[in-house]
C-alpha positions in Angstrom: -68.6 -73.8 -13.5 -70.2 -73.8 -17.1 -66.9 -74.3 -18.6 -66.6 -77.7 -16.4 -70.0 -78.8 -17.2 -69.3 -77.9 -20.9 -66.2 -80.1 -20.9 -67.5 -83.0 -19.2 -70.7 -82.8 -21.3 -73.1 -82.3 -18.5 -76.1 -80.8 -19.7 -77.2 -77.4 -17.8 -80.8 -78.9 -17.2 -79.1 -81.6 -15.0 -79.8 -81.7 -11.7 -75.8 -81.8 -10.4 -74.7 -79.2 -7.7 -71.2 -77.6 -8.7 -69.6 -79.6 -6.0 -70.6 -82.8 -8.0 -69.3 -81.2 -10.9 -66.1 -80.4 -9.2 -65.2 -83.9 -8.1 -66.2 -85.2 -11.5 -63.6 -82.9 -12.7 -60.9 -83.7 -9.6 -60.7 -80.1 -9.3 -60.9 -78.2 -5.8 -62.2 -74.6 -5.6 -60.6 -72.5 -2.6 -62.3 -69.1 -2.0 -59.7 -67.8 0.0 -57.2 -68.6 -2.8 -59.7 -66.9 -4.9 -60.4 -63.9 -2.7 -56.5 -63.3 -2.3 -56.0 -63.2 -5.9 -58.7 -60.7 -6.6 -57.4 -58.7 -3.9 -53.9 -58.5 -5.1 -54.9 -57.9 -8.5 -56.8 -54.5 -7.7 -54.1 -53.3 -5.0 -52.1 -53.5 -8.1 -54.6 -51.8 -10.3 -54.7 -48.9 -7.5 -50.9 -48.4 -6.6 -50.7 -47.9 -10.5 -53.5 -45.6 -10.2 -53.3 -41.4 -9.6 -51.6 -40.1 -6.4 -55.1 -39.6 -5.0 -55.8 -43.6 -4.8 -52.7 -44.4 -3.7 -52.9 -42.2 -0.7 -56.3 -43.1 0.4 -55.4 -46.8 0.0 -52.3 -46.1 2.1 -53.8 -44.0 4.7 -51.2 -41.0 4.4 -54.0 -38.7 4.3 -53.3 -35.3 6.1 -56.0 -32.8 7.0 -59.4 -32.3 8.9 -63.2 -32.7 7.9 -66.0 -30.8 9.3 -68.2 -33.3 10.9 -71.5 -34.3 9.8 -73.0 -34.9 6.2 -70.4 -33.5 3.5 -72.0 -30.5 1.7 -73.6 -31.1 -1.9 -71.9 -28.9 -4.2 -73.2 -28.4 -8.1 -70.5 -30.3 -9.4 -71.6 -33.0 -7.7 -74.9 -34.0 -9.4 
């Protein structure tokens, strides 16, 4: 929002809500659209990464784990 305030020359000390600033700039903000965009970019990032991240994301992980808390190894810290 700071860039719109700066473009409209609204000081940061002014008691104007973000909604009022958006109305003055004739802009709309969609939370769902922002979330979808970030999810898409993150998914593309994960898919380009190594094989392990890809397998975990797609849910194609085989094998069994023991029940309970996993034991801490020396390398885990």
